[in-house]
mmCIF file of the N, C-alpha and C atoms, coordinates in Angstrom:
data_MODEL
# 
_entry.id   MODEL 
# 
loop_
_atom_site.group_PDB 
_atom_site.id 
_atom_site.type_symbol 
_atom_site.label_atom_id 
_atom_site.label_alt_id 
_atom_site.label_comp_id 
_atom_site.label_asym_id 
_atom_site.label_entity_id 
_atom_site.label_seq_id 
_atom_site.pdbx_PDB_ins_code 
_atom_site.Cartn_x 
_atom_site.Cartn_y 
_atom_site.Cartn_z 
_atom_site.occupancy 
_atom_site.B_iso_or_equiv 
_atom_site.pdbx_formal_charge 
_atom_site.auth_seq_id 
_atom_site.auth_comp_id 
_atom_site.auth_asym_id 
_atom_site.auth_atom_id 
_atom_site.pdbx_PDB_model_num 
ATOM 1   N N  . UNK A 1 1  ? -0.695 -13.058 -1.778  1.00 0.00 ? 1  UNK A N  1 
ATOM 2   C CA . UNK A 1 1  ? -1.276 -13.844 -0.699  1.00 0.00 ? 1  UNK A CA 1 
ATOM 3   C C  . UNK A 1 1  ? -2.624 -14.389 -1.138  1.00 0.00 ? 1  UNK A C  1 
ATOM 4   N N  . UNK A 1 2  ? -3.001 -15.520 -0.636  1.00 0.00 ? 2  UNK A N  1 
ATOM 5   C CA . UNK A 1 2  ? -4.255 -16.154 -0.989  1.00 0.00 ? 2  UNK A CA 1 
ATOM 6   C C  . UNK A 1 2  ? -4.935 -16.628 0.281   1.00 0.00 ? 2  UNK A C  1 
ATOM 7   N N  . UNK A 1 3  ? -6.238 -16.864 0.247   1.00 0.00 ? 3  UNK A N  1 
ATOM 8   C CA . UNK A 1 3  ? -6.941 -17.317 1.450   1.00 0.00 ? 3  UNK A CA 1 
ATOM 9   C C  . UNK A 1 3  ? -6.347 -18.617 1.967   1.00 0.00 ? 3  UNK A C  1 
ATOM 10  N N  . UNK A 1 4  ? -6.113 -18.678 3.255   1.00 0.00 ? 4  UNK A N  1 
ATOM 11  C CA . UNK A 1 4  ? -5.565 -19.879 3.871   1.00 0.00 ? 4  UNK A CA 1 
ATOM 12  C C  . UNK A 1 4  ? -4.052 -19.932 3.846   1.00 0.00 ? 4  UNK A C  1 
ATOM 13  N N  . UNK A 1 5  ? -3.418 -18.882 3.318   1.00 0.00 ? 5  UNK A N  1 
ATOM 14  C CA . UNK A 1 5  ? -1.963 -18.899 3.263   1.00 0.00 ? 5  UNK A CA 1 
ATOM 15  C C  . UNK A 1 5  ? -1.396 -18.487 4.607   1.00 0.00 ? 5  UNK A C  1 
ATOM 16  N N  . UNK A 1 6  ? -0.168 -18.894 4.836   1.00 0.00 ? 6  UNK A N  1 
ATOM 17  C CA . UNK A 1 6  ? 0.537  -18.541 6.055   1.00 0.00 ? 6  UNK A CA 1 
ATOM 18  C C  . UNK A 1 6  ? 1.947  -18.158 5.650   1.00 0.00 ? 6  UNK A C  1 
ATOM 19  N N  . UNK A 1 7  ? 2.183  -16.895 5.243   1.00 0.00 ? 7  UNK A N  1 
ATOM 20  C CA . UNK A 1 7  ? 3.472  -16.516 4.693   1.00 0.00 ? 7  UNK A CA 1 
ATOM 21  C C  . UNK A 1 7  ? 4.640  -16.689 5.651   1.00 0.00 ? 7  UNK A C  1 
ATOM 22  N N  . UNK A 1 8  ? 4.433  -16.700 6.943   1.00 0.00 ? 8  UNK A N  1 
ATOM 23  C CA . UNK A 1 8  ? 5.523  -16.860 7.890   1.00 0.00 ? 8  UNK A CA 1 
ATOM 24  C C  . UNK A 1 8  ? 5.854  -18.302 8.178   1.00 0.00 ? 8  UNK A C  1 
ATOM 25  N N  . UNK A 1 9  ? 5.202  -19.237 7.536   1.00 0.00 ? 9  UNK A N  1 
ATOM 26  C CA . UNK A 1 9  ? 5.340  -20.657 7.854   1.00 0.00 ? 9  UNK A CA 1 
ATOM 27  C C  . UNK A 1 9  ? 6.658  -21.244 7.369   1.00 0.00 ? 9  UNK A C  1 
ATOM 28  N N  . UNK A 1 10 ? 6.936  -21.165 6.075   1.00 0.00 ? 10 UNK A N  1 
ATOM 29  C CA . UNK A 1 10 ? 8.075  -21.873 5.508   1.00 0.00 ? 10 UNK A CA 1 
ATOM 30  C C  . UNK A 1 10 ? 9.327  -21.021 5.574   1.00 0.00 ? 10 UNK A C  1 
ATOM 31  N N  . UNK A 1 11 ? 10.436 -21.639 5.899   1.00 0.00 ? 11 UNK A N  1 
ATOM 32  C CA . UNK A 1 11 ? 11.724 -20.991 5.909   1.00 0.00 ? 11 UNK A CA 1 
ATOM 33  C C  . UNK A 1 11 ? 12.606 -21.727 4.919   1.00 0.00 ? 11 UNK A C  1 
ATOM 34  N N  . UNK A 1 12 ? 13.393 -21.031 4.107   1.00 0.00 ? 12 UNK A N  1 
ATOM 35  C CA . UNK A 1 12 ? 14.248 -21.727 3.163   1.00 0.00 ? 12 UNK A CA 1 
ATOM 36  C C  . UNK A 1 12 ? 15.330 -22.501 3.892   1.00 0.00 ? 12 UNK A C  1 
ATOM 37  N N  . UNK A 1 13 ? 15.701 -23.632 3.371   1.00 0.00 ? 13 UNK A N  1 
ATOM 38  C CA . UNK A 1 13 ? 16.774 -24.425 3.947   1.00 0.00 ? 13 UNK A CA 1 
ATOM 39  C C  . UNK A 1 13 ? 17.958 -24.402 2.995   1.00 0.00 ? 13 UNK A C  1 
ATOM 40  N N  . UNK A 1 14 ? 19.063 -24.999 3.386   1.00 0.00 ? 14 UNK A N  1 
ATOM 41  C CA . UNK A 1 14 ? 20.248 -25.004 2.550   1.00 0.00 ? 14 UNK A CA 1 
ATOM 42  C C  . UNK A 1 14 ? 20.038 -25.750 1.244   1.00 0.00 ? 14 UNK A C  1 
ATOM 43  N N  . UNK A 1 15 ? 19.087 -26.657 1.187   1.00 0.00 ? 15 UNK A N  1 
ATOM 44  C CA . UNK A 1 15 ? 18.834 -27.411 -0.033  1.00 0.00 ? 15 UNK A CA 1 
ATOM 45  C C  . UNK A 1 15 ? 17.900 -26.673 -0.970  1.00 0.00 ? 15 UNK A C  1 
ATOM 46  N N  . UNK A 1 16 ? 17.340 -25.541 -0.546  1.00 0.00 ? 16 UNK A N  1 
ATOM 47  C CA . UNK A 1 16 ? 16.450 -24.775 -1.395  1.00 0.00 ? 16 UNK A CA 1 
ATOM 48  C C  . UNK A 1 16 ? 15.006 -25.185 -1.275  1.00 0.00 ? 16 UNK A C  1 
ATOM 49  N N  . UNK A 1 17 ? 14.700 -26.114 -0.407  1.00 0.00 ? 17 UNK A N  1 
ATOM 50  C CA . UNK A 1 17 ? 13.314 -26.521 -0.216  1.00 0.00 ? 17 UNK A CA 1 
ATOM 51  C C  . UNK A 1 17 ? 12.826 -25.996 1.111   1.00 0.00 ? 17 UNK A C  1 
ATOM 52  N N  . UNK A 1 18 ? 11.550 -25.628 1.217   1.00 0.00 ? 18 UNK A N  1 
ATOM 53  C CA . UNK A 1 18 ? 11.052 -25.060 2.464   1.00 0.00 ? 18 UNK A CA 1 
ATOM 54  C C  . UNK A 1 18 ? 10.980 -26.095 3.570   1.00 0.00 ? 18 UNK A C  1 
ATOM 55  N N  . UNK A 1 19 ? 11.144 -25.615 4.788   1.00 0.00 ? 19 UNK A N  1 
ATOM 56  C CA . UNK A 1 19 ? 11.009 -26.462 5.964   1.00 0.00 ? 19 UNK A CA 1 
ATOM 57  C C  . UNK A 1 19 ? 9.542  -26.440 6.357   1.00 0.00 ? 19 UNK A C  1 
ATOM 58  N N  . UNK A 1 20 ? 8.845  -27.557 6.166   1.00 0.00 ? 20 UNK A N  1 
ATOM 59  C CA . UNK A 1 20 ? 7.402  -27.596 6.367   1.00 0.00 ? 20 UNK A CA 1 
ATOM 60  C C  . UNK A 1 20 ? 7.006  -28.056 7.752   1.00 0.00 ? 20 UNK A C  1 
ATOM 61  N N  . UNK A 1 21 ? 7.972  -28.424 8.581   1.00 0.00 ? 21 UNK A N  1 
ATOM 62  C CA . UNK A 1 21 ? 7.598  -28.866 9.916   1.00 0.00 ? 21 UNK A CA 1 
ATOM 63  C C  . UNK A 1 21 ? 7.212  -27.658 10.747  1.00 0.00 ? 21 UNK A C  1 
ATOM 64  N N  . UNK A 1 22 ? 6.332  -27.889 11.677  1.00 0.00 ? 22 UNK A N  1 
ATOM 65  C CA . UNK A 1 22 ? 5.841  -26.796 12.500  1.00 0.00 ? 22 UNK A CA 1 
ATOM 66  C C  . UNK A 1 22 ? 5.623  -27.306 13.904  1.00 0.00 ? 22 UNK A C  1 
ATOM 67  N N  . UNK A 1 23 ? 5.936  -26.480 14.869  1.00 0.00 ? 23 UNK A N  1 
ATOM 68  C CA . UNK A 1 23 ? 5.649  -26.854 16.248  1.00 0.00 ? 23 UNK A CA 1 
ATOM 69  C C  . UNK A 1 23 ? 5.000  -25.665 16.926  1.00 0.00 ? 23 UNK A C  1 
ATOM 70  N N  . UNK A 1 24 ? 4.213  -25.941 17.924  1.00 0.00 ? 24 UNK A N  1 
ATOM 71  C CA . UNK A 1 24 ? 3.573  -24.858 18.655  1.00 0.00 ? 24 UNK A CA 1 
ATOM 72  C C  . UNK A 1 24 ? 3.691  -25.141 20.134  1.00 0.00 ? 24 UNK A C  1 
ATOM 73  N N  . UNK A 1 25 ? 3.647  -24.086 20.913  1.00 0.00 ? 25 UNK A N  1 
ATOM 74  C CA . UNK A 1 25 ? 3.706  -24.278 22.351  1.00 0.00 ? 25 UNK A CA 1 
ATOM 75  C C  . UNK A 1 25 ? 2.317  -24.620 22.862  1.00 0.00 ? 25 UNK A C  1 
ATOM 76  N N  . UNK A 1 26 ? 2.238  -25.673 23.617  1.00 0.00 ? 26 UNK A N  1 
ATOM 77  C CA . UNK A 1 26 ? 0.977  -26.089 24.212  1.00 0.00 ? 26 UNK A CA 1 
ATOM 78  C C  . UNK A 1 26 ? 1.290  -26.761 25.536  1.00 0.00 ? 26 UNK A C  1 
ATOM 79  N N  . UNK A 1 27 ? 0.296  -27.364 26.140  1.00 0.00 ? 27 UNK A N  1 
ATOM 80  C CA . UNK A 1 27 ? 0.504  -28.001 27.429  1.00 0.00 ? 27 UNK A CA 1 
ATOM 81  C C  . UNK A 1 27 ? 1.379  -29.241 27.319  1.00 0.00 ? 27 UNK A C  1 
ATOM 82  N N  . UNK A 1 28 ? 1.498  -29.820 26.116  1.00 0.00 ? 28 UNK A N  1 
ATOM 83  C CA . UNK A 1 28 ? 2.322  -30.997 25.917  1.00 0.00 ? 28 UNK A CA 1 
ATOM 84  C C  . UNK A 1 28 ? 3.650  -30.574 25.308  1.00 0.00 ? 28 UNK A C  1 
ATOM 85  N N  . UNK A 1 29 ? 4.763  -30.812 25.988  1.00 0.00 ? 29 UNK A N  1 
ATOM 86  C CA . UNK A 1 29 ? 6.055  -30.432 25.421  1.00 0.00 ? 29 UNK A CA 1 
ATOM 87  C C  . UNK A 1 29 ? 6.365  -31.250 24.170  1.00 0.00 ? 29 UNK A C  1 
ATOM 88  N N  . UNK A 1 30 ? 7.110  -30.631 23.239  1.00 0.00 ? 30 UNK A N  1 
ATOM 89  C CA . UNK A 1 30 ? 7.534  -31.270 21.998  1.00 0.00 ? 30 UNK A CA 1 
ATOM 90  C C  . UNK A 1 30 ? 6.373  -31.736 21.121  1.00 0.00 ? 30 UNK A C  1 
ATOM 91  N N  . UNK A 1 31 ? 5.194  -31.145 21.259  1.00 0.00 ? 31 UNK A N  1 
ATOM 92  C CA . UNK A 1 31 ? 4.073  -31.537 20.404  1.00 0.00 ? 31 UNK A CA 1 
ATOM 93  C C  . UNK A 1 31 ? 4.220  -30.869 19.048  1.00 0.00 ? 31 UNK A C  1 
ATOM 94  N N  . UNK A 1 32 ? 3.814  -31.561 17.996  1.00 0.00 ? 32 UNK A N  1 
ATOM 95  C CA . UNK A 1 32 ? 3.871  -31.032 16.632  1.00 0.00 ? 32 UNK A CA 1 
ATOM 96  C C  . UNK A 1 32 ? 2.469  -30.666 16.182  1.00 0.00 ? 32 UNK A C  1 
ATOM 97  N N  . UNK A 1 33 ? 2.348  -29.572 15.455  1.00 0.00 ? 33 UNK A N  1 
ATOM 98  C CA . UNK A 1 33 ? 1.075  -29.150 14.902  1.00 0.00 ? 33 UNK A CA 1 
ATOM 99  C C  . UNK A 1 33 ? 1.006  -29.612 13.457  1.00 0.00 ? 33 UNK A C  1 
ATOM 100 N N  . UNK A 1 34 ? -0.078 -30.242 13.086  1.00 0.00 ? 34 UNK A N  1 
ATOM 101 C CA . UNK A 1 34 ? -0.270 -30.663 11.706  1.00 0.00 ? 34 UNK A CA 1 
ATOM 102 C C  . UNK A 1 34 ? -0.832 -29.478 10.931  1.00 0.00 ? 34 UNK A C  1 
ATOM 103 N N  . UNK A 1 35 ? -0.165 -29.131 9.845   1.00 0.00 ? 35 UNK A N  1 
ATOM 104 C CA . UNK A 1 35 ? -0.580 -28.002 9.026   1.00 0.00 ? 35 UNK A CA 1 
ATOM 105 C C  . UNK A 1 35 ? -1.287 -28.548 7.794   1.00 0.00 ? 35 UNK A C  1 
ATOM 106 N N  . UNK A 1 36 ? -2.558 -28.181 7.622   1.00 0.00 ? 36 UNK A N  1 
ATOM 107 C CA . UNK A 1 36 ? -3.318 -28.606 6.449   1.00 0.00 ? 36 UNK A CA 1 
ATOM 108 C C  . UNK A 1 36 ? -3.091 -27.587 5.343   1.00 0.00 ? 36 UNK A C  1 
ATOM 109 N N  . UNK A 1 37 ? -2.616 -28.067 4.193   1.00 0.00 ? 37 UNK A N  1 
ATOM 110 C CA . UNK A 1 37 ? -2.331 -27.180 3.069   1.00 0.00 ? 37 UNK A CA 1 
ATOM 111 C C  . UNK A 1 37 ? -3.601 -26.867 2.294   1.00 0.00 ? 37 UNK A C  1 
ATOM 112 N N  . UNK A 1 38 ? -3.643 -25.667 1.739   1.00 0.00 ? 38 UNK A N  1 
ATOM 113 C CA . UNK A 1 38 ? -4.727 -25.283 0.850   1.00 0.00 ? 38 UNK A CA 1 
ATOM 114 C C  . UNK A 1 38 ? -4.660 -26.191 -0.378  1.00 0.00 ? 38 UNK A C  1 
ATOM 115 N N  . UNK A 1 39 ? -5.764 -26.848 -0.762  1.00 0.00 ? 39 UNK A N  1 
ATOM 116 C CA . UNK A 1 39 ? -5.741 -27.780 -1.900  1.00 0.00 ? 39 UNK A CA 1 
ATOM 117 C C  . UNK A 1 39 ? -5.236 -27.159 -3.198  1.00 0.00 ? 39 UNK A C  1 
ATOM 118 N N  . UNK A 1 40 ? -5.423 -25.862 -3.374  1.00 0.00 ? 40 UNK A N  1 
ATOM 119 C CA . UNK A 1 40 ? -4.978 -25.206 -4.606  1.00 0.00 ? 40 UNK A CA 1 
ATOM 120 C C  . UNK A 1 40 ? -3.454 -25.159 -4.712  1.00 0.00 ? 40 UNK A C  1 
ATOM 121 N N  . UNK A 1 41 ? -2.762 -25.227 -3.586  1.00 0.00 ? 41 UNK A N  1 
ATOM 122 C CA . UNK A 1 41 ? -1.305 -25.126 -3.604  1.00 0.00 ? 41 UNK A CA 1 
ATOM 123 C C  . UNK A 1 41 ? -0.618 -26.344 -2.993  1.00 0.00 ? 41 UNK A C  1 
ATOM 124 N N  . UNK A 1 42 ? -1.359 -27.386 -2.678  1.00 0.00 ? 42 UNK A N  1 
ATOM 125 C CA . UNK A 1 42 ? -0.796 -28.553 -2.000  1.00 0.00 ? 42 UNK A CA 1 
ATOM 126 C C  . UNK A 1 42 ? 0.285  -29.246 -2.822  1.00 0.00 ? 42 UNK A C  1 
ATOM 127 N N  . UNK A 1 43 ? 0.212  -29.192 -4.149  1.00 0.00 ? 43 UNK A N  1 
ATOM 128 C CA . UNK A 1 43 ? 1.176  -29.895 -4.997  1.00 0.00 ? 43 UNK A CA 1 
ATOM 129 C C  . UNK A 1 43 ? 2.232  -28.980 -5.601  1.00 0.00 ? 43 UNK A C  1 
ATOM 130 N N  . UNK A 1 44 ? 2.349  -27.767 -5.115  1.00 0.00 ? 44 UNK A N  1 
ATOM 131 C CA . UNK A 1 44 ? 3.337  -26.830 -5.646  1.00 0.00 ? 44 UNK A CA 1 
ATOM 132 C C  . UNK A 1 44 ? 4.658  -27.027 -4.913  1.00 0.00 ? 44 UNK A C  1 
ATOM 133 N N  . UNK A 1 45 ? 5.734  -27.109 -5.678  1.00 0.00 ? 45 UNK A N  1 
ATOM 134 C CA . UNK A 1 45 ? 7.081  -27.199 -5.116  1.00 0.00 ? 45 UNK A CA 1 
ATOM 135 C C  . UNK A 1 45 ? 7.869  -25.997 -5.604  1.00 0.00 ? 45 UNK A C  1 
ATOM 136 N N  . UNK A 1 46 ? 8.731  -25.473 -4.751  1.00 0.00 ? 46 UNK A N  1 
ATOM 137 C CA . UNK A 1 46 ? 9.575  -24.344 -5.128  1.00 0.00 ? 46 UNK A CA 1 
ATOM 138 C C  . UNK A 1 46 ? 11.023 -24.688 -4.834  1.00 0.00 ? 46 UNK A C  1 
ATOM 139 N N  . UNK A 1 47 ? 11.927 -24.009 -5.538  1.00 0.00 ? 47 UNK A N  1 
ATOM 140 C CA . UNK A 1 47 ? 13.347 -24.217 -5.328  1.00 0.00 ? 47 UNK A CA 1 
ATOM 141 C C  . UNK A 1 47 ? 14.019 -22.852 -5.290  1.00 0.00 ? 47 UNK A C  1 
ATOM 142 N N  . UNK A 1 48 ? 14.791 -22.613 -4.253  1.00 0.00 ? 48 UNK A N  1 
ATOM 143 C CA . UNK A 1 48 ? 15.511 -21.353 -4.110  1.00 0.00 ? 48 UNK A CA 1 
ATOM 144 C C  . UNK A 1 48 ? 16.826 -21.455 -4.862  1.00 0.00 ? 48 UNK A C  1 
ATOM 145 N N  . UNK A 1 49 ? 17.026 -20.560 -5.826  1.00 0.00 ? 49 UNK A N  1 
ATOM 146 C CA . UNK A 1 49 ? 18.276 -20.508 -6.564  1.00 0.00 ? 49 UNK A CA 1 
ATOM 147 C C  . UNK A 1 49 ? 19.068 -19.301 -6.081  1.00 0.00 ? 49 UNK A C  1 
ATOM 148 N N  . UNK A 1 50 ? 20.363 -19.378 -6.183  1.00 0.00 ? 50 UNK A N  1 
ATOM 149 C CA . UNK A 1 50 ? 21.259 -18.295 -5.767  1.00 0.00 ? 50 UNK A CA 1 
ATOM 150 C C  . UNK A 1 50 ? 21.033 -17.923 -4.306  1.00 0.00 ? 50 UNK A C  1 
ATOM 151 N N  . UNK A 1 51 ? 21.068 -18.923 -3.407  1.00 0.00 ? 51 UNK A N  1 
ATOM 152 C CA . UNK A 1 51 ? 20.816 -18.709 -1.986  1.00 0.00 ? 51 UNK A CA 1 
ATOM 153 C C  . UNK A 1 51 ? 21.774 -17.683 -1.379  1.00 0.00 ? 51 UNK A C  1 
ATOM 154 N N  . UNK A 1 52 ? 23.029 -17.703 -1.788  1.00 0.00 ? 52 UNK A N  1 
ATOM 155 C CA . UNK A 1 52 ? 23.998 -16.755 -1.239  1.00 0.00 ? 52 UNK A CA 1 
ATOM 156 C C  . UNK A 1 52 ? 23.568 -15.314 -1.513  1.00 0.00 ? 52 UNK A C  1 
ATOM 157 N N  . UNK A 1 53 ? 23.074 -15.051 -2.726  1.00 0.00 ? 53 UNK A N  1 
ATOM 158 C CA . UNK A 1 53 ? 22.597 -13.711 -3.058  1.00 0.00 ? 53 UNK A CA 1 
ATOM 159 C C  . UNK A 1 53 ? 21.358 -13.366 -2.240  1.00 0.00 ? 53 UNK A C  1 
ATOM 160 N N  . UNK A 1 54 ? 20.437 -14.333 -2.092  1.00 0.00 ? 54 UNK A N  1 
ATOM 161 C CA . UNK A 1 54 ? 19.243 -14.111 -1.275  1.00 0.00 ? 54 UNK A CA 1 
ATOM 162 C C  . UNK A 1 54 ? 19.640 -13.792 0.160   1.00 0.00 ? 54 UNK A C  1 
ATOM 163 N N  . UNK A 1 55 ? 20.600 -14.525 0.718   1.00 0.00 ? 55 UNK A N  1 
ATOM 164 C CA . UNK A 1 55 ? 21.053 -14.270 2.089   1.00 0.00 ? 55 UNK A CA 1 
ATOM 165 C C  . UNK A 1 55 ? 21.623 -12.862 2.231   1.00 0.00 ? 55 UNK A C  1 
ATOM 166 N N  . UNK A 1 56 ? 22.356 -12.409 1.206   1.00 0.00 ? 56 UNK A N  1 
ATOM 167 C CA . UNK A 1 56 ? 22.924 -11.059 1.245   1.00 0.00 ? 56 UNK A CA 1 
ATOM 168 C C  . UNK A 1 56 ? 21.823 -9.996  1.288   1.00 0.00 ? 56 UNK A C  1 
ATOM 169 N N  . UNK A 1 57 ? 20.814 -10.138 0.433   1.00 0.00 ? 57 UNK A N  1 
ATOM 170 C CA . UNK A 1 57 ? 19.701 -9.193  0.452   1.00 0.00 ? 57 UNK A CA 1 
ATOM 171 C C  . UNK A 1 57 ? 18.907 -9.309  1.749   1.00 0.00 ? 57 UNK A C  1 
ATOM 172 N N  . UNK A 1 58 ? 18.750 -10.515 2.261   1.00 0.00 ? 58 UNK A N  1 
ATOM 173 C CA . UNK A 1 58 ? 18.014 -10.724 3.505   1.00 0.00 ? 58 UNK A CA 1 
ATOM 174 C C  . UNK A 1 58 ? 18.696 -10.002 4.667   1.00 0.00 ? 58 UNK A C  1 
ATOM 175 N N  . UNK A 1 59 ? 20.023 -10.018 4.704   1.00 0.00 ? 59 UNK A N  1 
ATOM 176 C CA . UNK A 1 59 ? 20.755 -9.300  5.752   1.00 0.00 ? 59 UNK A CA 1 
ATOM 177 C C  . UNK A 1 59 ? 20.507 -7.797  5.664   1.00 0.00 ? 59 UNK A C  1 
ATOM 178 N N  . UNK A 1 60 ? 20.305 -7.306  4.457   1.00 0.00 ? 60 UNK A N  1 
ATOM 179 C CA . UNK A 1 60 ? 20.042 -5.879  4.263   1.00 0.00 ? 60 UNK A CA 1 
ATOM 180 C C  . UNK A 1 60 ? 18.587 -5.514  4.532   1.00 0.00 ? 60 UNK A C  1 
ATOM 181 N N  . UNK A 1 61 ? 17.749 -6.522  4.713   1.00 0.00 ? 61 UNK A N  1 
ATOM 182 C CA . UNK A 1 61 ? 16.345 -6.267  5.014   1.00 0.00 ? 61 UNK A CA 1 
ATOM 183 C C  . UNK A 1 61 ? 15.459 -6.183  3.790   1.00 0.00 ? 61 UNK A C  1 
ATOM 184 N N  . UNK A 1 62 ? 15.950 -6.643  2.645   1.00 0.00 ? 62 UNK A N  1 
ATOM 185 C CA . UNK A 1 62 ? 15.144 -6.627  1.430   1.00 0.00 ? 62 UNK A CA 1 
ATOM 186 C C  . UNK A 1 62 ? 15.474 -7.840  0.585   1.00 0.00 ? 62 UNK A C  1 
ATOM 187 N N  . UNK A 1 63 ? 14.540 -8.267  -0.229  1.00 0.00 ? 63 UNK A N  1 
ATOM 188 C CA . UNK A 1 63 ? 14.788 -9.367  -1.146  1.00 0.00 ? 63 UNK A CA 1 
ATOM 189 C C  . UNK A 1 63 ? 14.674 -8.895  -2.588  1.00 0.00 ? 63 UNK A C  1 
ATOM 190 N N  . UNK A 1 64 ? 14.579 -7.573  -2.775  1.00 0.00 ? 64 UNK A N  1 
ATOM 191 C CA . UNK A 1 64 ? 14.393 -7.026  -4.113  1.00 0.00 ? 64 UNK A CA 1 
ATOM 192 C C  . UNK A 1 64 ? 15.607 -6.195  -4.518  1.00 0.00 ? 64 UNK A C  1 
ATOM 193 N N  . UNK A 1 65 ? 15.926 -6.251  -5.789  1.00 0.00 ? 65 UNK A N  1 
ATOM 194 C CA . UNK A 1 65 ? 16.966 -5.403  -6.347  1.00 0.00 ? 65 UNK A CA 1 
ATOM 195 C C  . UNK A 1 65 ? 16.278 -4.164  -6.901  1.00 0.00 ? 65 UNK A C  1 
ATOM 196 N N  . UNK A 1 66 ? 16.632 -3.000  -6.400  1.00 0.00 ? 66 UNK A N  1 
ATOM 197 C CA . UNK A 1 66 ? 16.021 -1.759  -6.867  1.00 0.00 ? 66 UNK A CA 1 
ATOM 198 C C  . UNK A 1 66 ? 16.976 -1.115  -7.864  1.00 0.00 ? 66 UNK A C  1 
ATOM 199 N N  . UNK A 1 67 ? 16.485 -0.929  -9.072  1.00 0.00 ? 67 UNK A N  1 
ATOM 200 C CA . UNK A 1 67 ? 17.259 -0.266  -10.117 1.00 0.00 ? 67 UNK A CA 1 
ATOM 201 C C  . UNK A 1 67 ? 16.474 0.945   -10.606 1.00 0.00 ? 67 UNK A C  1 
ATOM 202 N N  . UNK A 1 68 ? 17.108 1.791   -11.405 1.00 0.00 ? 68 UNK A N  1 
ATOM 203 C CA . UNK A 1 68 ? 16.395 2.949   -11.953 1.00 0.00 ? 68 UNK A CA 1 
ATOM 204 C C  . UNK A 1 68 ? 15.176 2.500   -12.747 1.00 0.00 ? 68 UNK A C  1 
ATOM 205 N N  . UNK A 1 69 ? 15.313 1.421   -13.516 1.00 0.00 ? 69 UNK A N  1 
ATOM 206 C CA . UNK A 1 69 ? 14.190 0.930   -14.311 1.00 0.00 ? 69 UNK A CA 1 
ATOM 207 C C  . UNK A 1 69 ? 13.102 0.329   -13.425 1.00 0.00 ? 69 UNK A C  1 
ATOM 208 N N  . UNK A 1 70 ? 13.468 -0.138  -12.245 1.00 0.00 ? 70 UNK A N  1 
ATOM 209 C CA . UNK A 1 70 ? 12.499 -0.799  -11.366 1.00 0.00 ? 70 UNK A CA 1 
ATOM 210 C C  . UNK A 1 70 ? 11.752 0.127   -10.429 1.00 0.00 ? 70 UNK A C  1 
ATOM 211 N N  . UNK A 1 71 ? 12.061 1.423   -10.450 1.00 0.00 ? 71 UNK A N  1 
ATOM 212 C CA . UNK A 1 71 ? 11.410 2.358   -9.526  1.00 0.00 ? 71 UNK A CA 1 
ATOM 213 C C  . UNK A 1 71 ? 10.082 2.793   -10.028 1.00 0.00 ? 71 UNK A C  1 
# 
């Protein structure tokens, strides 16, 4: 984690790119909140590979493979 990060913000999509849209509840229905990115990470792109495997681990409540060597 880094200053200004919001780990709960992005959710993976089927294309492997994060969903960067954000909405918040306020007095105006359907209003969108503009999220200002930290300049240090504004140009970083990520791609989720092996989404099916990630989904399987996510259902189990973990995203890590625990092996004897990894303990």
